[in-house]
ROSE-4610 file (N, C-alpha, C; in Angstrom, 1 decimal, always signed):
// ROSE-4610
residu = [X/X/X/X/X/X/X/X/X/X/X/X/X/X/X/X/X/X/X/X/X/X/X/X/X/X/X/X/X/X/X/X/X/X/X/X/X/X/X/X/X/X/X/X/X/X/X/X/X/X/X/X/X/X/X/X/X/X/X/X/X/X/X/X/X/X/X/X/X/X/X/X/X/X/X/X/X/X/X/X/X/X/X/X/X/X/X/X/X/X/X/X/X/X/X/X/X/X/X/X/X/X/X/X/X/X/X/X/X/X/X/X/X/X/X/X/X/X/X/X/X/X/X/X/X/X/X/X/X/X/X/X/X/X/X/X/X/X/X/X/X/X/X/X/X/X/X/X/X/X/X/X/X/X/X/X/X/X/X/X/X/X/X/X/X/X/X/X/X/X/X/X/X/X/X/X/X/X/X/X/X/X/X/X/X/X/X/X/X/X/X/X/X/X/X/X/X/X/X/X/X/X/X/X/X/X/X/X/X/X/X/X/X/X/X/X/X/X/X/X/X/X/X/X/X/X/X/X/X/X/X/X/X/X/X/X/X/X/X/X/X/X/X/X/X/X/X/X/X/X/X/X/X/X/X/X/X/X/X/X/X/X/X/X/X/X/X/X/X/X/X/X/X/X/X/X/X/X/X/X/X/X/X/X/X/X/X/X/X/X/X/X/X/X/X/X/X/X/X/X/X/X/X/X/X/X/X/X/X/X/X/X/X/X/X/X/X/X]
num = [1/1/1/2/2/2/3/3/3/4/4/4/5/5/5/6/6/6/7/7/7/8/8/8/9/9/9/10/10/10/11/11/11/12/12/12/13/13/13/14/14/14/15/15/15/16/16/16/17/17/17/18/18/18/19/19/19/20/20/20/21/21/21/22/22/22/23/23/23/24/24/24/25/25/25/26/26/26/27/27/27/28/28/28/29/29/29/30/30/30/31/31/31/32/32/32/33/33/33/34/34/34/35/35/35/36/36/36/37/37/37/38/38/38/39/39/39/40/40/40/41/41/41/42/42/42/43/43/43/44/44/44/45/45/45/46/46/46/47/47/47/48/48/48/49/49/49/50/50/50/51/51/51/52/52/52/53/53/53/54/54/54/55/55/55/56/56/56/57/57/57/58/58/58/59/59/59/60/60/60/61/61/61/62/62/62/63/63/63/64/64/64/65/65/65/66/66/66/67/67/67/68/68/68/69/69/69/70/70/70/71/71/71/72/72/72/73/73/73/74/74/74/75/75/75/76/76/76/77/77/77/78/78/78/79/79/79/80/80/80/81/81/81/82/82/82/83/83/83/84/84/84/85/85/85/86/86/86/87/87/87/88/88/88/89/89/89/90/90/90/91/91/91/92/92/92/93/93/93/94/94/94/95/95/95/96/96/96/97/97/97/98/98/98/99/99/99/100/100/100/101/101/101/102/102/102/103/103/103/104/104/104/105/105/105/106/106/106]
x = [-12.6/-11.7/-11.3/-11.2/-11.0/-9.3/-8.5/-7.2/-7.2/-6.9/-6.8/-5.5/-4.9/-3.5/-4.0/-3.1/-3.1/-1.9/-1.8/-1.0/-0.7/+0.4/+0.7/+1.9/+2.0/+3.2/+4.2/+3.6/+3.8/+4.3/+4.3/+4.7/+3.7/+3.6/+2.4/+2.4/+1.2/+1.1/-0.3/+0.1/-0.8/-1.8/-3.2/-4.0/-5.2/-6.0/-6.8/-8.3/-9.6/-10.7/-11.2/-11.7/-12.5/-13.9/-14.8/-16.2/-17.0/-16.6/-17.2/-17.3/-16.1/-15.7/-15.9/-16.0/-15.8/-14.3/-13.3/-12.1/-11.1/-10.2/-9.1/-7.8/-7.0/-5.9/-4.8/-3.8/-2.8/-1.3/-0.6/+0.8/+1.6/+2.0/+3.1/+4.5/+4.8/+6.2/+6.1/+5.1/+4.9/+4.8/+4.3/+4.0/+5.4/+6.2/+7.5/+8.3/+8.3/+8.8/+8.6/+7.6/+7.1/+7.6/+7.6/+7.9/+9.5/+10.2/+11.6/+12.6/+11.9/+12.7/+14.0/+13.6/+14.6/+15.0/+16.1/+16.3/+15.8/+15.8/+15.3/+14.3/+13.1/+11.9/+11.5/+11.6/+11.2/+12.2/+13.3/+14.5/+13.8/+13.8/+13.3/+12.0/+11.2/+10.1/+10.3/+11.2/+11.6/+12.0/+13.0/+13.9/+12.8/+12.0/+11.1/+10.2/+9.6/+8.9/+9.3/+10.7/+11.4/+11.5/+11.8/+11.9/+10.6/+9.7/+8.1/+7.7/+8.3/+8.0/+8.7/+9.9/+10.9/+10.2/+9.7/+9.3/+8.2/+7.1/+5.8/+5.5/+6.5/+6.5/+5.6/+5.0/+4.3/+4.0/+3.8/+3.8/+2.5/+2.3/+1.1/+0.2/-0.7/-1.8/-2.5/-2.6/-3.6/-3.0/-1.7/-1.0/-1.5/-2.0/-2.5/-1.9/-1.5/-1.0/-2.0/-1.9/-2.7/-1.9/-2.2/-1.9/-2.1/-0.8/-1.0/+0.0/-0.1/+0.6/+2.0/+3.0/+4.5/+5.0/+6.5/+6.8/+7.2/+7.2/+7.8/+6.5/+5.2/+4.1/+3.4/+3.7/+3.2/+2.5/+1.2/+0.7/+1.5/+2.0/+2.8/+1.9/+2.2/+1.7/+2.7/+1.9/+2.9/+2.0/+2.7/+2.1/+1.3/+0.1/-1.2/-1.8/-2.3/-2.4/-3.6/-4.8/-5.9/-5.6/-6.5/-6.2/-5.7/-6.7/-6.0/-4.9/-4.5/-3.4/-2.1/-2.4/-1.5/-1.1/-2.2/-1.8/-1.0/-1.0/-0.1/+1.3/+1.4/+2.8/+3.7/+2.8/+3.8/+4.2/+3.7/+4.1/+5.4/+5.9/+7.1/+8.4/+8.1/+8.8/+9.3/+10.5/+10.7/+11.0/+9.6/+9.8/+8.9/+9.5/+8.6/+6.9/+7.2/+6.0/+4.8/+4.9/+4.0/+2.7/+2.7/+1.8/+0.8/+1.6/+0.9/+0.1/+0.6/+0.1/-1.1/-0.9/-2.0/-3.4/-3.0/-4.1/-4.8/-3.7/-4.3/-5.1/-4.5/-5.4/-6.7/-7.0/-8.3/-9.1]
y = [+0.9/+1.5/+2.8/+3.4/+4.7/+4.8/+5.5/+5.8/+7.2/+7.1/+8.3/+8.3/+9.4/+9.4/+9.9/+9.5/+9.6/+9.9/+10.4/+10.8/+10.4/+10.1/+9.8/+10.3/+11.1/+11.4/+12.0/+13.0/+13.9/+13.1/+11.6/+10.7/+10.4/+10.1/+9.5/+8.1/+7.7/+6.4/+5.8/+5.3/+5.2/+4.1/+4.4/+3.4/+3.4/+2.4/+2.3/+1.6/+2.1/+1.9/+0.9/-0.3/-1.4/-1.1/-0.4/-0.3/-1.5/-2.3/-3.6/-4.5/-4.4/-5.4/-4.5/-3.1/-2.2/-2.3/-2.4/-2.8/-1.6/-1.2/-0.3/-1.1/-1.1/-1.7/-0.4/-0.9/+0.1/-0.5/+0.5/+0.1/-0.3/-1.5/-2.3/-1.5/-1.0/-0.5/+0.9/+1.5/+2.9/+2.8/+1.7/+1.4/+1.1/+0.3/+0.2/+1.5/+2.1/+3.3/+4.3/+4.3/+5.3/+4.5/+3.1/+2.7/+2.8/+2.3/+2.2/+3.3/+4.3/+5.5/+4.7/+3.7/+3.0/+3.9/+3.7/+4.5/+3.7/+2.3/+1.4/+0.6/+1.0/+0.3/-0.9/-1.1/-2.3/-3.4/-3.2/-4.1/-4.4/-3.8/-3.9/-5.0/-4.4/-5.5/-6.9/-6.7/-8.1/-8.9/-8.4/-9.1/-9.7/-8.9/-9.1/-10.4/-10.3/-11.0/-12.5/-12.6/-13.8/-14.3/-13.6/-13.9/-14.4/-13.8/-14.3/-15.6/-15.7/-16.9/-18.2/-18.0/-19.1/-19.4/-18.2/-18.6/-19.4/-18.9/-19.7/-20.6/-20.7/-21.9/-21.3/-20.4/-19.9/-18.3/-18.0/-16.5/-16.1/-14.6/-14.2/-14.1/-14.9/-15.0/-13.8/-13.2/-11.6/-10.6/-10.9/-9.8/-9.6/-8.5/-8.6/-7.5/-7.5/-6.8/-5.7/-4.5/-3.6/-2.6/-1.9/-0.8/+0.5/+1.3/+2.5/+3.6/+4.8/+5.8/+5.7/+5.6/+5.4/+6.8/+7.3/+8.3/+8.8/+8.0/+8.5/+8.7/+8.6/+9.2/+8.0/+6.7/+5.8/+4.9/+4.4/+3.3/+1.9/+1.6/+0.3/-0.7/-2.1/-2.9/-2.8/-2.8/-2.9/-3.9/-4.3/-5.2/-4.2/-5.0/-4.0/-5.3/-4.5/-5.5/-4.6/-5.3/-4.5/-4.3/-3.7/-3.4/-4.6/-5.4/-6.5/-7.3/-7.5/-7.9/-7.1/-6.0/-4.7/-4.9/-4.9/-4.9/-5.9/-7.2/-8.4/-8.2/-7.7/-7.6/-6.4/-5.4/-4.5/-4.7/-5.7/-6.2/-6.8/-7.4/-7.9/-6.7/-5.7/-4.3/-3.6/-3.6/-2.9/-1.4/-0.9/+0.7/+1.2/+2.4/+3.2/+3.6/+3.7/+4.1/+3.1/+1.9/+0.9/+1.2/+1.6/+1.9/+3.0/+4.2/+5.2/+4.7/+3.9/+3.7/+2.8/+1.7/+1.0/+1.7/+2.8/+3.7/+4.5/+4.9/+5.6/+4.8/+3.4/+2.5/+2.2/+2.3/+2.0/+3.1]
z = [-15.2/-13.9/-14.1/-13.0/-12.7/-12.1/-12.9/-12.4/-11.5/-10.2/-9.6/-8.6/-9.0/-8.0/-6.8/-5.6/-4.3/-3.8/-2.5/-1.8/-0.4/-0.2/+1.3/+1.7/+2.7/+3.3/+2.3/+1.5/+0.0/-0.9/-1.1/-2.3/-2.8/-4.2/-5.0/-4.9/-4.6/-4.7/-6.0/-6.9/-8.0/-7.5/-7.9/-7.5/-8.6/-8.9/-9.9/-9.0/-9.3/-8.7/-9.8/-9.5/-10.1/-9.9/-10.5/-10.4/-10.1/-11.3/-11.3/-10.0/-9.4/-8.0/-6.9/-7.3/-6.1/-5.1/-6.0/-5.6/-5.6/-4.5/-4.9/-5.2/-6.3/-6.7/-6.5/-5.7/-5.3/-6.0/-6.5/-7.0/-6.2/-6.1/-4.9/-5.0/-6.2/-6.2/-5.6/-5.9/-5.0/-3.9/-3.1/-1.6/-1.3/-2.0/-1.5/-1.4/-2.4/-2.4/-1.2/-1.0/+0.1/+1.5/+1.9/+2.8/+3.4/+2.1/+2.0/+1.9/+0.9/+0.5/-0.4/-1.0/-1.7/-3.0/-3.7/-5.0/-6.1/-5.8/-6.9/-6.2/-6.3/-5.4/-6.2/-7.5/-8.3/-7.9/-7.6/-7.4/-5.8/-4.9/-3.8/-3.5/-4.3/-4.5/-5.1/-6.1/-6.7/-5.7/-5.1/-3.9/-2.7/-2.5/-1.5/-1.8/-2.8/-3.7/-3.9/-4.0/-4.1/-2.7/-1.7/-0.4/+0.3/-0.1/+0.4/-0.4/-1.6/-2.3/-1.6/-1.3/-0.8/+0.6/+1.3/+2.8/+2.8/+1.9/+1.8/+0.8/+0.0/-1.0/-2.3/-2.2/-3.5/-3.5/-4.8/-4.8/-4.3/-4.3/-3.8/-5.0/-5.0/-6.3/-6.3/-5.1/-5.3/-6.0/-6.6/-7.1/-8.6/-9.1/-10.4/-11.2/-12.4/-13.2/-14.0/-13.8/-14.3/-14.9/-16.1/-16.6/-15.6/-15.5/-14.8/-15.6/-15.4/-15.8/-15.3/-16.1/-15.4/-15.6/-15.3/-15.0/-16.7/-17.5/-18.9/-19.4/-18.8/-19.5/-20.2/-20.2/-20.8/-19.9/-20.5/-19.5/-19.4/-18.6/-18.2/-17.2/-17.6/-16.3/-15.1/-14.2/-13.1/-11.9/-10.9/-9.8/-8.7/-8.8/-8.0/-7.1/-5.9/-4.7/-4.2/-3.9/-3.3/-1.9/-1.3/+0.3/+1.2/+1.1/+1.8/+1.9/+0.5/+0.2/+0.6/+0.3/+0.6/+2.2/+2.7/+4.2/+4.6/+4.1/+4.5/+3.7/+2.6/+2.2/+2.9/+3.3/+4.0/+5.5/+5.9/+7.0/+7.2/+5.9/+5.5/+5.3/+5.4/+5.0/+6.2/+7.1/+8.1/+7.8/+8.6/+8.2/+9.2/+9.8/+10.7/+9.9/+8.9/+8.1/+7.9/+8.3/+8.3/+8.8/+10.4/+11.0/+10.3/+10.1/+9.5/+8.0/+7.4/+6.0/+6.3/+7.1/+7.5/+7.8/+8.6/+9.2/+7.9/+7.1/+5.8/+4.7/+4.7/+3.8/+4.6/+5.7/+6.4/+6.2]
C-alpha cells in the first residue's frame, strides 16, 4: 500500500492506495474535519456513526481500519472508506462543501 497525502480546500486528507485491489482508502475523520470544521472531528464521526447505525440498524461494513500517520508522527489505526462508501457517508453531513468534495473525489 502506498500512503499519499492529498489536499482539499487547503486541508489535508490522508489516503492510502491499495495496489492489489486498485482502491483508494480515505481517512473518514479527515473528511469530517474538512466538511464540518469541527474542533473535535473524531467525536463528530463517532456521533454520526452511532446515528447512522441507529437509523439503518447496522454499521457501515465497508469502513476499514488502516494505519495512517497521525499528528504525533506515529502510525495509528483510523477508520477509512473507499470512494463509493465515502460518497454515501458525506451525504449525511450538512455542509456547503459536500458538492465540491464529491467533484474532487470523482
